[in-house]
Each structure stands twice: as C-alpha cells, then as structure tokens.
VMD Tcl script that draws the C-alpha trace (Angstrom):
set ca {
  {3.40 -21.68 6.30}
  {1.62 -21.41 2.69}
  {-1.74 -20.40 1.99}
  {-3.67 -17.07 2.80}
  {-2.98 -15.44 5.94}
  {-6.14 -13.95 7.62}
  {-7.94 -13.19 10.85}
  {-11.46 -12.01 11.91}
  {-12.44 -10.27 15.10}
  {-15.55 -11.18 17.06}
  {-17.44 -9.14 19.69}
  {-17.25 -10.42 23.47}
  {-20.93 -11.57 23.56}
  {-23.03 -14.73 22.78}
  {-23.87 -13.23 19.62}
  {-20.16 -13.39 18.82}
  {-20.34 -17.20 19.55}
  {-22.81 -17.62 16.81}
  {-20.87 -15.72 14.34}
  {-17.86 -17.75 14.93}
  {-19.73 -20.85 14.33}
  {-20.16 -19.51 10.82}
  {-16.50 -18.58 10.36}
  {-14.88 -21.78 11.95}
  {-14.94 -23.86 8.73}
  {-12.18 -21.70 7.23}
  {-10.24 -21.04 10.60}
  {-7.24 -22.88 11.80}
  {-6.37 -20.66 14.70}
  {-8.35 -19.29 17.62}
  {-7.65 -16.88 20.50}
  {-10.36 -16.16 23.12}
  {-11.32 -13.28 25.06}
  {-11.03 -13.29 28.92}
  {-14.50 -14.66 29.13}
  {-13.45 -17.82 27.00}
  {-15.56 -16.43 24.11}
  {-13.69 -16.57 20.88}
  {-11.96 -13.27 19.86}
  {-9.69 -14.09 17.08}
  {-10.46 -16.75 14.48}
  {-8.27 -17.41 11.15}
  {-5.22 -18.80 9.89}
  {-1.76 -17.28 10.34}
  {1.74 -18.55 11.24}
  {3.65 -18.91 14.36}
  {4.93 -15.63 15.50}
  {2.57 -13.36 13.67}
  {0.08 -12.63 16.46}
  {1.52 -11.73 20.04}
  {-1.02 -11.35 22.96}
  {-0.58 -9.66 26.31}
  {-3.03 -10.23 28.98}
  {-3.57 -8.67 32.58}
  {-6.70 -9.69 34.30}
  {-9.73 -9.21 31.99}
  {-7.73 -7.09 29.74}
  {-6.27 -8.45 26.35}
  {-4.04 -6.56 23.91}
  {-3.00 -8.08 20.49}
  {-0.35 -6.97 18.13}
  {-0.77 -8.79 14.75}
  {1.97 -8.45 12.19}
  {5.63 -7.34 12.18}
  {6.45 -5.78 15.64}
  {9.43 -6.90 18.09}
  {7.26 -6.95 21.41}
  {7.19 -10.06 23.64}
  {3.97 -11.38 25.24}
  {5.55 -10.45 28.57}
  {6.13 -6.87 27.52}
  {2.77 -6.65 26.03}
  {1.19 -7.79 29.17}
  {3.13 -5.32 31.11}
  {1.72 -2.67 28.87}
  {-1.82 -4.31 29.11}
  {-1.37 -3.66 33.01}
  {-1.42 0.01 32.49}
  {-4.75 -0.27 30.31}
  {-7.46 1.49 32.50}
  {-10.14 1.09 29.77}
  {-10.49 0.77 25.96}
  {-9.83 4.50 25.27}
  {-6.13 3.96 26.65}
  {-5.00 1.54 24.00}
  {-2.91 4.06 22.00}
  {-1.33 5.46 25.05}
  {-0.01 1.95 26.05}
  {1.01 1.10 22.63}
  {3.35 4.14 22.10}
  {6.71 3.33 21.05}
  {6.01 0.13 19.42}
  {7.91 -0.29 16.06}
  {6.86 -1.97 13.01}
  {3.76 -2.52 11.01}
  {0.83 -4.13 12.51}
  {-2.83 -4.29 13.57}
  {-3.30 -3.35 17.19}
  {-6.52 -5.05 19.03}
  {-7.78 -4.73 22.43}
  {-10.57 -6.66 24.56}
  {-11.60 -5.09 27.81}
  {-14.46 -5.48 29.76}
  {-16.76 -6.63 26.88}
  {-15.51 -4.01 24.32}
  {-13.36 -4.44 21.43}
  {-11.00 -2.01 19.79}
  {-9.16 -2.68 16.53}
  {-7.26 -0.64 13.92}
  {-4.65 -0.99 11.11}
  {-1.77 1.30 9.98}
  {-2.27 4.94 8.74}
  {-0.70 3.79 5.36}
  {-3.05 1.20 4.62}
  {-0.73 -1.44 4.64}
  {-2.52 -3.01 7.39}
  {-6.33 -2.55 6.86}
  {-9.62 -3.58 8.49}
  {-12.97 -4.27 7.17}
  {-16.52 -5.10 8.87}
  {-19.99 -6.75 8.01}
  {-22.83 -8.06 9.69}
  {-22.38 -11.92 10.12}
  {-25.16 -13.59 12.13}
  {-26.63 -10.25 13.03}
  {-23.47 -8.81 14.87}
  {-20.46 -6.78 13.54}
  {-17.37 -8.94 12.55}
  {-14.13 -7.29 11.51}
  {-11.48 -8.78 9.32}
  {-8.03 -7.91 7.67}
  {-9.45 -9.46 4.60}
  {-12.51 -8.21 2.69}
  {-13.06 -11.36 0.93}
  {-13.31 -13.46 4.04}
  {-16.31 -11.42 4.99}
  {-17.69 -11.44 1.61}
  {-17.58 -15.37 1.50}
  {-19.36 -15.94 4.99}
  {-22.16 -13.18 3.93}
  {-22.19 -14.36 0.07}
  {-21.45 -10.84 -1.09}
  {-21.10 -9.96 -4.73}
  {-18.61 -7.45 -6.08}
  {-19.77 -3.86 -6.35}
  {-19.72 -3.01 -9.90}
  {-19.45 0.82 -9.16}
  {-16.29 0.07 -7.45}
  {-15.09 -2.38 -10.06}
  {-15.44 0.39 -12.57}
  {-13.26 2.87 -10.47}
  {-10.59 0.14 -10.35}
  {-10.42 0.84 -14.13}
  {-9.44 4.35 -13.29}
  {-6.72 3.22 -10.94}
  {-5.70 0.48 -8.59}
  {-5.45 0.62 -5.83}
  {-8.39 3.26 -5.82}
  {-7.43 6.98 -5.69}
  {-8.32 9.10 -2.65}
  {-11.03 9.60 -1.61}
  {-12.51 6.53 -2.86}
  {-9.71 4.39 -1.47}
  {-11.50 3.85 1.71}
  {-14.09 1.99 -0.09}
  {-14.64 -1.63 -0.33}
  {-15.34 -3.50 -3.50}
  {-17.69 -6.07 -1.92}
  {-21.39 -5.14 -1.44}
  {-22.23 -5.09 2.09}
  {-18.66 -5.09 3.52}
  {-17.39 -1.74 4.77}
  {-13.73 -0.77 4.94}
  {-12.46 0.88 8.13}
  {-10.87 4.48 7.07}
  {-7.21 4.00 7.61}
  {-7.13 6.94 10.16}
  {-9.96 5.33 12.10}
  {-10.48 2.51 14.71}
  {-13.56 0.32 14.92}
  {-15.08 -0.25 18.10}
  {-17.44 -3.09 18.84}
  {-19.51 -3.56 21.97}
  {-20.79 -6.94 23.54}
  {-23.77 -6.79 21.52}
  {-22.01 -6.77 18.39}
  {-22.95 -2.96 17.50}
  {-19.84 -1.14 16.05}
  {-18.82 2.42 15.31}
  {-15.67 4.15 14.01}
  {-13.39 6.61 15.99}
  {-10.23 8.73 14.72}
  {-6.84 6.86 16.10}
  {-4.32 8.99 13.83}
  {-4.04 12.59 12.82}
  {-1.23 13.54 10.22}
  {1.47 15.57 11.85}
  {1.59 19.34 10.98}
  {4.78 19.90 8.79}
  {6.44 22.39 11.24}
  {10.01 21.19 11.68}
  {12.99 22.38 9.90}
  {14.54 19.51 7.93}
  {17.69 19.44 9.85}
  {15.73 19.30 13.12}
  {13.70 16.37 11.92}
  {16.50 14.48 10.58}
  {17.35 12.63 14.15}
  {13.78 11.49 14.37}
  {13.70 9.93 10.82}
  {16.91 8.18 11.62}
  {15.56 6.92 14.86}
  {12.26 5.83 13.38}
  {13.87 4.25 10.38}
  {16.40 2.49 12.27}
  {13.59 1.04 14.46}
  {11.55 0.11 11.54}
  {14.47 -1.94 10.02}
  {15.22 -3.48 13.22}
  {11.62 -4.87 13.51}
  {12.36 -6.58 10.39}
  {15.64 -8.16 11.60}
  {14.47 -8.80 15.26}
  {13.67 -12.49 14.88}
  {16.95 -13.47 13.32}
  {17.53 -15.76 10.55}
  {17.71 -14.68 6.81}
  {15.83 -11.40 5.09}
  {16.02 -10.36 1.94}
  {15.91 -6.99 0.41}
  {15.51 -5.30 -3.11}
  {18.93 -3.49 -4.20}
  {17.92 -1.80 -7.17}
  {20.82 0.85 -7.16}
  {18.21 3.55 -6.03}
  {18.72 5.30 -2.75}
  {15.65 3.98 -1.22}
  {16.19 0.14 -1.59}
  {20.17 0.88 -1.22}
  {19.57 2.43 2.19}
  {17.37 -0.29 3.32}
  {20.15 -2.86 2.55}
  {22.58 -0.97 4.60}
  {20.45 -0.55 7.46}
  {19.45 -4.07 7.59}
  {23.29 -5.01 7.66}
  {23.94 -2.53 10.11}
  {20.98 -3.80 12.55}
  {21.96 -7.33 12.10}
  {25.62 -6.30 13.01}
  {24.36 -4.16 15.96}
  {21.95 -6.78 17.58}
  {23.54 -9.91 16.13}
  {20.26 -11.69 16.26}
  {20.61 -15.60 15.64}
  {21.54 -16.81 12.25}
  {21.27 -13.31 10.89}
  {21.96 -13.06 7.17}
  {21.01 -10.61 4.26}
  {20.43 -11.68 0.85}
  {20.11 -8.92 -1.69}
  {18.32 -9.04 -4.94}
  {19.02 -6.98 -8.08}
  {17.70 -7.37 -11.46}
  {18.88 -5.58 -14.65}
  {17.07 -3.45 -16.87}
  {16.81 -4.29 -20.58}
  {17.72 -0.47 -21.28}
  {21.66 -0.46 -21.53}
  {21.39 3.37 -20.57}
  {19.91 2.53 -17.31}
  {22.56 2.83 -14.68}
  {20.80 1.32 -11.76}
  {22.74 -1.84 -12.10}
  {26.06 0.14 -11.97}
  {24.94 1.82 -8.54}
  {23.49 -1.60 -7.30}
  {27.01 -3.04 -7.95}
  {28.75 -0.40 -6.16}
  {26.42 -0.84 -3.27}
  {27.03 -4.73 -3.15}
  {30.77 -4.15 -3.00}
  {30.30 -2.37 0.33}
  {28.14 -4.94 1.64}
  {30.66 -7.96 1.80}
  {29.03 -10.17 4.47}
  {25.63 -10.45 2.21}
  {24.67 -12.60 -0.40}
  {23.81 -10.85 -3.86}
  {21.63 -12.26 -6.22}
  {21.40 -10.92 -9.81}
  {18.91 -13.25 -11.76}
  {19.53 -13.91 -15.15}
  {17.27 -13.14 -17.93}
  {15.76 -16.58 -17.98}
  {15.44 -16.28 -13.98}
  {13.63 -12.97 -14.09}
  {10.42 -12.85 -16.13}
  {9.27 -9.79 -18.31}
  {6.17 -7.86 -17.15}
  {3.00 -9.25 -18.36}
  {4.49 -12.97 -18.52}
  {2.59 -15.97 -17.43}
  {-0.81 -14.36 -17.10}
  {-2.78 -17.69 -17.78}
  {-1.24 -18.92 -14.37}
  {-2.87 -16.08 -12.69}
  {-6.48 -17.12 -13.53}
  {-6.74 -20.64 -11.61}
  {-9.14 -21.30 -8.86}
  {-7.51 -19.30 -6.04}
  {-8.21 -15.62 -5.53}
  {-4.74 -14.35 -4.24}
  {-5.93 -10.90 -3.16}
  {-8.93 -9.78 -1.55}
  {-9.50 -6.76 -4.27}
  {-8.22 -6.08 -7.62}
  {-4.56 -4.76 -8.04}
  {-1.96 -3.82 -10.81}
  {0.48 -6.43 -9.20}
  {-0.87 -8.90 -11.94}
  {1.81 -7.21 -14.10}
  {4.47 -8.59 -11.84}
  {2.72 -11.77 -11.10}
  {5.48 -13.96 -12.67}
  {8.23 -11.62 -11.09}
  {6.67 -12.16 -7.78}
  {6.61 -15.80 -8.12}
  {10.40 -15.73 -9.15}
  {11.31 -13.47 -6.14}
  {9.51 -16.09 -3.84}
  {11.69 -19.13 -5.36}
  {14.80 -17.26 -5.27}
  {14.39 -15.63 -1.92}
  {12.62 -18.65 -0.04}
  {15.26 -21.00 -1.51}
  {18.14 -19.00 0.10}
  {15.99 -19.10 3.40}
  {14.53 -16.01 3.61}
  {11.39 -15.26 5.45}
  {10.82 -11.47 4.88}
  {11.41 -9.47 1.94}
  {12.41 -5.64 2.16}
  {11.47 -3.17 -0.58}
  {11.88 0.63 -0.93}
  {8.46 1.60 -1.46}
  {7.40 4.82 0.29}
  {10.76 6.45 0.11}
  {9.81 8.62 -2.88}
  {6.59 9.60 -0.96}
  {8.29 10.88 2.16}
  {11.59 12.23 1.03}
  {10.64 14.15 -2.31}
  {8.32 16.88 -2.89}
  {5.39 17.09 -5.37}
  {4.39 20.03 -7.48}
  {1.29 20.80 -5.49}
  {3.70 22.17 -2.75}
  {4.54 25.24 -4.78}
  {0.79 26.29 -4.47}
  {1.30 26.46 -0.70}
  {4.91 27.76 -0.76}
  {4.37 30.65 -2.84}
  {1.65 32.04 -0.30}
  {3.62 31.29 2.71}
  {7.22 32.13 1.66}
  {6.81 33.99 -1.64}
  {10.33 35.14 -2.00}
  {12.03 31.57 -1.16}
  {9.25 30.04 -3.61}
  {10.01 32.47 -6.26}
  {13.76 31.44 -6.18}
  {13.02 27.92 -6.34}
  {10.48 28.34 -9.17}
  {13.11 30.40 -10.93}
  {15.87 27.75 -10.66}
  {13.26 24.78 -11.77}
  {11.96 27.02 -14.81}
  {15.58 27.40 -16.09}
  {16.05 23.44 -15.91}
  {12.84 22.23 -16.93}
  {11.62 25.00 -19.38}
  {8.24 25.63 -17.53}
  {6.04 28.06 -19.50}
  {5.47 31.06 -17.18}
  {1.91 31.73 -18.06}
  {0.84 28.01 -17.72}
  {2.62 28.02 -13.97}
  {0.77 31.44 -13.03}
  {-2.30 29.90 -13.82}
  {-1.76 26.61 -11.99}
  {-0.67 28.71 -8.93}
  {-3.72 31.13 -9.14}
  {-6.12 28.29 -8.75}
  {-8.23 28.56 -5.37}
  {-10.56 25.73 -5.73}
  {-11.40 23.75 -2.62}
  {-10.72 20.21 -2.53}
  {-14.60 19.47 -3.05}
  {-14.64 21.58 -5.94}
  {-11.63 20.16 -7.50}
  {-13.24 16.83 -6.92}
  {-16.42 18.00 -8.62}
  {-14.17 19.09 -11.67}
  {-12.60 16.03 -11.94}
  {-15.85 14.13 -12.06}
  {-17.09 16.47 -14.74}
  {-13.93 16.00 -17.02}
  {-13.68 12.16 -16.17}
  {-14.29 11.40 -19.94}
  {-12.13 13.84 -21.33}
  {-9.54 13.08 -24.16}
  {-6.55 13.75 -21.51}
  {-6.27 15.38 -18.11}
  {-4.48 18.88 -17.85}
  {-1.52 17.29 -16.11}
  {-1.02 15.20 -19.04}
  {-1.54 17.99 -21.40}
  {1.20 19.68 -19.73}
  {3.85 17.25 -19.62}
  {6.32 19.47 -21.44}
  {4.91 22.49 -19.81}
  {4.11 23.58 -16.38}
  {3.34 20.85 -13.64}
  {-0.19 20.80 -12.03}
  {-0.27 22.16 -8.58}
  {-3.81 21.10 -8.01}
  {-5.20 18.67 -5.27}
  {-3.85 15.85 -7.08}
  {-3.79 14.00 -10.60}
  {-7.06 14.12 -12.52}
  {-7.15 10.68 -13.90}
  {-9.33 9.87 -16.88}
  {-10.93 6.69 -17.55}
  {-9.49 4.43 -20.07}
  {-10.48 4.62 -23.76}
  {-11.95 1.07 -23.67}
  {-14.07 1.83 -20.59}
  {-18.06 2.00 -21.49}
  {-20.35 4.91 -20.73}
  {-21.91 3.00 -17.87}
  {-18.53 2.64 -16.37}
  {-17.42 6.21 -16.51}
  {-21.21 7.14 -15.28}
  {-20.73 4.87 -12.18}
  {-17.20 6.45 -11.30}
  {-18.66 10.04 -11.91}
  {-21.31 9.30 -9.28}
  {-18.82 8.13 -6.87}
  {-16.56 11.32 -7.29}
  {-19.70 13.50 -7.19}
  {-20.77 11.91 -3.95}
  {-17.52 12.05 -2.32}
  {-17.07 15.75 -3.45}
  {-20.09 16.81 -1.13}
  {-18.45 15.56 2.17}
  {-14.58 14.61 1.43}
  {-11.81 16.53 3.01}
  {-8.52 16.85 2.20}
  {-5.97 14.71 4.21}
  {-4.19 17.96 5.22}
  {-4.48 21.76 4.93}
  {-1.53 22.17 2.67}
  {-1.77 20.63 -0.97}
  {1.79 19.36 -0.69}
  {1.22 17.46 2.56}
  {-2.20 16.08 1.33}
  {-0.46 14.74 -1.85}
  {2.20 13.17 0.01}
  {-0.46 11.49 2.28}
  {-2.37 10.48 -0.79}
  {0.61 8.82 -2.18}
  {1.52 7.08 1.01}
  {-1.97 5.46 1.03}
  {-1.56 4.42 -2.33}
  {1.78 2.79 -1.61}
  {0.54 1.05 1.48}
  {-2.55 -0.49 -0.25}
  {-0.09 -1.68 -3.02}
  {2.16 -3.19 -0.71}
  {-0.74 -4.94 1.14}
  {-1.70 -6.69 -1.97}
  {1.75 -7.95 -2.87}
  {2.23 -9.10 0.77}
  {-0.84 -11.18 0.22}
  {0.55 -12.68 -3.02}
  {3.84 -13.39 -1.86}
  {2.96 -14.42 1.82}
  {0.92 -17.61 0.47}
  {4.41 -18.86 -0.65}
  {5.93 -18.18 2.83}
  {7.63 -14.88 2.08}
  {6.43 -11.88 3.64}
  {6.89 -8.27 2.42}
  {7.83 -5.30 4.38}
  {8.58 -1.26 3.27}
  {9.97 0.07 6.36}
  {9.34 3.50 4.79}
  {5.60 3.13 5.33}
  {5.67 2.21 8.74}
  {3.61 4.58 11.05}
  {6.42 5.95 13.13}
  {8.53 6.63 9.93}
  {5.83 8.48 8.13}
  {5.31 10.68 11.17}
  {8.88 11.63 11.63}
  {9.09 12.24 7.79}
  {5.84 14.18 7.19}
  {6.64 16.34 10.38}
  {9.29 18.09 8.50}
  {8.49 21.18 6.40}
  {6.86 20.13 2.97}
  {9.37 22.43 0.88}
  {12.35 21.27 2.80}
  {11.89 17.73 2.12}
  {13.46 18.23 -1.26}
  {15.71 21.08 -2.56}
  {16.97 21.77 -6.33}
  {20.32 20.38 -6.79}
  {20.07 18.12 -3.83}
  {18.38 14.31 -4.16}
  {16.54 13.51 -1.06}
  {18.58 15.49 1.51}
  {16.44 14.40 4.61}
  {16.94 10.71 3.96}
  {20.72 11.02 2.91}
  {21.39 12.93 6.14}
  {19.44 10.68 8.15}
  {21.60 7.73 7.26}
  {24.87 9.27 6.68}
  {27.58 7.18 8.52}
  {25.51 4.01 7.78}
  {25.21 4.33 4.15}
  {28.66 5.07 2.47}
  {29.00 8.69 1.11}
  {29.85 7.51 -2.39}
  {26.81 5.57 -2.43}
  {24.59 8.64 -1.32}
  {26.25 10.66 -3.82}
  {23.97 9.45 -6.67}
  {21.84 11.99 -8.23}
  {20.11 10.02 -11.24}
  {16.99 7.67 -11.16}
  {16.41 4.56 -13.35}
  {13.89 4.79 -16.08}
  {11.95 1.78 -17.32}
  {10.10 2.61 -20.70}
  {12.26 0.00 -22.57}
  {11.40 -2.53 -20.39}
  {7.60 -1.60 -20.81}
  {7.83 -1.91 -24.69}
  {9.74 -5.17 -24.79}
  {7.50 -6.73 -22.36}
  {4.46 -5.66 -24.24}
  {5.63 -6.55 -27.47}
  {6.78 -10.23 -26.18}
  {3.29 -10.54 -24.42}
  {0.91 -8.84 -26.55}
  {-0.84 -12.11 -27.73}
  {-1.40 -13.27 -24.16}
  {-2.80 -9.89 -23.30}
  {-5.15 -9.81 -26.05}
  {-6.39 -13.60 -25.21}
  {-6.94 -12.47 -21.53}
  {-9.70 -10.02 -22.76}
  {-11.53 -12.42 -25.22}
  {-14.57 -13.42 -23.34}
  {-13.95 -10.46 -20.92}
  {-15.72 -10.72 -17.54}
  {-15.51 -6.81 -17.27}
  {-17.35 -6.69 -20.74}
  {-19.88 -8.97 -19.64}
  {-20.35 -6.64 -16.63}
  {-20.75 -3.95 -19.07}
  {-17.74 -2.14 -17.91}
  {-15.21 -2.25 -20.95}
  {-15.37 -2.48 -24.49}
  {-13.16 -5.64 -25.12}
  {-12.76 -4.57 -28.80}
  {-11.61 -1.32 -27.92}
  {-9.11 -2.67 -25.40}
  {-7.74 -5.30 -28.15}
  {-7.53 -2.11 -30.40}
  {-5.19 -0.37 -28.02}
  {-3.11 -3.53 -27.44}
  {-2.75 -4.20 -31.12}
  {-1.70 -0.77 -32.27}
  {1.53 -0.03 -34.21}
  {3.05 2.15 -31.38}
  {1.26 1.72 -27.94}
  {2.93 3.93 -25.40}
  {2.90 3.87 -21.67}
  {0.77 6.87 -21.45}
  {-1.82 5.34 -24.12}
  {-1.92 2.09 -22.02}
  {-1.75 3.92 -18.54}
  {-4.73 1.89 -17.25}
  {-3.76 -1.50 -18.84}
  {-2.24 -2.83 -15.45}
  {-5.30 -1.81 -13.49}
  {-7.91 -3.12 -16.17}
  {-6.06 -6.31 -16.34}
  {-5.80 -6.77 -12.53}
  {-9.66 -6.32 -12.55}
  {-10.01 -8.65 -15.40}
  {-7.83 -11.30 -13.79}
  {-9.40 -10.89 -10.40}
  {-12.91 -11.60 -11.52}
  {-11.79 -14.63 -13.58}
  {-9.96 -16.12 -10.52}
  {-12.92 -15.55 -8.28}
  {-14.34 -18.94 -7.51}
  {-18.14 -19.65 -8.33}
  {-18.72 -20.96 -4.84}
  {-17.36 -18.84 -1.93}
  {-19.14 -20.55 1.04}
  {-18.00 -23.76 2.97}
  {-20.31 -26.79 1.54}
  {-21.45 -27.45 4.94}
  {-22.44 -23.82 5.90}
  {-25.94 -22.16 5.30}
  {-25.93 -18.50 6.13}
  {-28.82 -16.49 6.98}
  {-28.54 -12.84 8.10}
  {-29.58 -12.78 11.90}
  {-29.11 -16.46 12.24}
  {-28.71 -17.70 15.82}
}
mol new
graphics top color blue
foreach p $ca { graphics top sphere $p radius 0.5 }
foreach p [lrange $ca 0 end-1] q [lrange $ca 1 end] { graphics top cylinder $p $q radius 0.2 }
display resetview
C-alpha cells in the first residue's frame, strides 16, 4: 500500500457519528464500536490493525505486534472496565498504539518513546484523536503555531519539555507517558499510563531481561514472515539487530523468511565502519547484502527540490529532509528486493551508553567509585579539574536550569559547546542556542515557551543521568516516527527495536553508571546478545565519524541549499533572516558546529513550502459544533 497511513479515534456516541461524517472523505477504512457507531476511521494496509472483541468490549492494537485477533479477544474477555487495559496488554511485544472501547468509554495511548503518538482536537464539537496531527489540522482548518515553528529552529524534533507540544494551533498532543480517555459525549481527559523504571538493577542482573525483551522486539519484526531488511553500518547497534533477525528467522522459520542488509560506505577512508560491516556480513551467509555504489547512494542534502511538491510527507517539521534522497534510495533498493519492513539501530546509544550528567548523580551516591571513574576519564580525555568541579557542584533544579537556558538562549554559544575541549556538561540537558539566522522575534517566542515550561515542568526522572537517557529516547522515537511517515508512503515501514517499550524498560532498570564502564563498549548490550552475535564482532571498540561526509555533501549541494532559502517561507513568517542563512552557507569554511541547526531550519522551510494551500476536502464545510 502506498500513500499516507493514518487513523482517527471517535467517541461512542451520536456526536461521534457527526464527527465521522466530516472525516469520512479522507478515509478508506472503518472499524466500529460494539454499538455499530464508527470507532476508527483512516487509511491503513492489511495487517496493521488487529481487533479483539468480547461482548461489548473491543481492544485494538495498531502497529507492529504479533498478536492474533483470537488471542486479543481472549485478553478482551478478561477486561472488566476501561481501567484494566494495561493489565490485559501485559506481555505484548512490539511497537504499537493500544486502544479500547468499553461500555461507551474509549481509551487510547501510544508508546513511551514517542514512536507512536496521539493528538486530539475538537471536531464537530467532540474530542477526536488521531495518530497524525495534520489530519486533525486539516479537518479543523488549523494553521501552524508560529511559536512552535520557531522552536523547531532550535531543534527538531523538539527538545524536552517542548516535545509534547503540537505545531498546529488547536491540536493538542497527548503526552507520551499519558493515555487519552474519551467518554460517550466526546469529553476527554488524560491519565498517566507509563512511569519510567527506577534504575536499581546491577547490570549483570539486568542482562537476561534485556536479552528477552530485545529478542521479542526483533521477533515482532519477523513474525509475519517474508523479507525484512536492516541497516548494517558496522556499528554494534545495527550489527546486533542483523544477527538477532537472522537468529529469529532461523528459530521460528516464518514463511518466506529472508534478511537483506544495507551498508553504505563513508567518504572518509579512515572510517572503519565498512571493515566491520564486511566482517559481520561474512558471518551472515544466508542473507543478501547490499552495498550501494556512489551513484546509487546520494549525498546528504541532495534532490531537495523533490521535497517541495504538493504532498506533505510528515505531520510536523523534521531534520529527515537532509536524508530525503537517501530515504528514497533506501525504499527503491529494499522494496525492490521484497522488503516490507526496515530495521535500524536507533536507540542503542541512548539505552546502552551513559551521558556526562550521570556523573552528577554518581559522585553523590557513590563518591569513591565516582572518583575512580572520573580519574580514569580525566586521564584519557584531559578534563580540566576546576571546570569539572564547577559542573559537579551545580545544584539547580530542573525548573531553574530551564529558566537559565531561556535567559541565555541567544548567547553566542552554550557552555557545553565552549567546553568541548574541557570538562563535559553535567547539567540537566544540552543548552541549545538559536541559530545565528533566527530573528529576534523567533528567539523571543522560544524564550517564552521555555519560561512557561520552567514554571511547571518536572524532569523525567530524579537522577540527571536517567533523565538524560529518557530525553534522548524520546528524541530518537520522534525522529523515527517521522522517518516511518516518509518511507511508509512507499510501502517500507521503519522499525527501531531498541525503542520498543519493553526494551526501554529492561535497559533503563539497570543502574545508570553500570550501563557503560571505561574500557568496555556497551557491556550490557554485548553481554545480552553473546552467543547470538559472534565474539569477534562484539569486540569492536571504535565508532564511525562522518564530518567528511558532511563537508563533501554541503560543498556539492550548497547552491541548492541557498536556492531553497530564496523567498523563504520562514523569512516571510518573520522567523529567520534569509540573508543571514545564505551568508552562513556561503562562508569559506562552514563547520558542522556552525551549521548545527541547518537540518532543523531546512526541515521547517521545506515543510512550510510543501503544505498545500487547501487542506479540506472540496465538498466539506466545517464549522465547530456542527451537527
């Protein structure tokens, strides 16, 4: 199936029937409540939606989950009321939306990582939810929120705590850790469904749970049989998924099972990713390995004009546009070999590495062990001791840190950038700065958003290290969601098993400081897949670096980039100075740091250009509260 994949969720009342009439011009599929009223409207391929029924109770799983309708019906029979949904869903593997309709009440949620999201808006006077915000914006005639567009210049996907905001006016995002409850009259409220685990397990005690969860996650990708594809970059994360996929296909022997791997070569001859990818491929003899030639694999920022057509591929801006031509090449290469799903290693770094903020917690909980670790890392990375002490002595709350971030938003560079060659930042997060081409109005808009958030926002976890890991998981999940919207239109879904909820829970239950140790690269992941991934493949201690690819891509596509910002929509909205961004692009030696926000700004510009002027069906007139 090609084209956008989407669904909307309607209340089980007469008002929901009226809202369905407004949505039906776009929909090709319908699933009803027990009452016969429409419950789900949208457009999706066969197999994406599984529904279980028991009397008046309905449970639906939408996404990647190897559960049959019969098995889901058996679970629905145990459902006493709408509050039991998470209990009956326990043990379901994969990445999916979970919905229930019970006695006139509707409950819906996405995934903790944000790979699966939900939005809601008032349509015909009642709350309607959807997995794509642009569908709700289209039916309500909503325009983009320029404050949120300004924030997308800062980073895209949006950084926490702005990431639970929606770029469309009048459309609300359901927070990733919350579910949405809609009654028969179309009133809605949110409720927490997921709480991050406390990181209390020793790493060796946590390994079995990680192995089980990751194996089940990959198994959910292969369960339907046929051909699946996967990145094989040579890094540990993607390599592990390739071996797990081959292992699951061999174990379960699903019909027509086949693995196709994709490994592209860096332009930097010193990058050893290709060496390790070749070593892994040699140990996967029953798989097909594709290494695109240079003419098959475009440079970053290629074919940008192709992304500014009539269709809007994603419901919000995203930096994926840098890879737009590569995503098109990926779809051609993999669907041409029969792949229905492509696996990527996103989330591995987030779950199985530690970030500098963990030292802030570690030195307070285990000072002797923290001192030994700091001494080892200082010796190898030459951290200035005074700078590090100032970082570790910081006692700001999350709200205070947010307020300080807002205050310094337009500074020349964040402290973390200034200390690249010094001590790492152990603050609550990265204090991003507005790009040099952002206008004063854009900066003021983002400052106001951060200051508002500082008044009420709480960290995602008490420990800075755990909070940082969760922030990165959410960023990765939202990025994957946008990539999936792009490639699913061509019939190739995207999967990142590391970002499945059960894998996140298993990994983040391990003590933060034990997820990585000096001298060992991702010890938890390596131990979890030992015996599946060969030991010589697990022995890699290096990681590829791609600044050469950035410079070559920028130099080759500079003229096209400059052209994109001629007559800029962002400039027309007062958010950027198009002369300033052209000057940055045309500089003698632009650096990745200097153009840090290029992909985010480019994503927002192309997203605005690609928005059709008319978003409603020609035959539909919509008035809030219409019958």
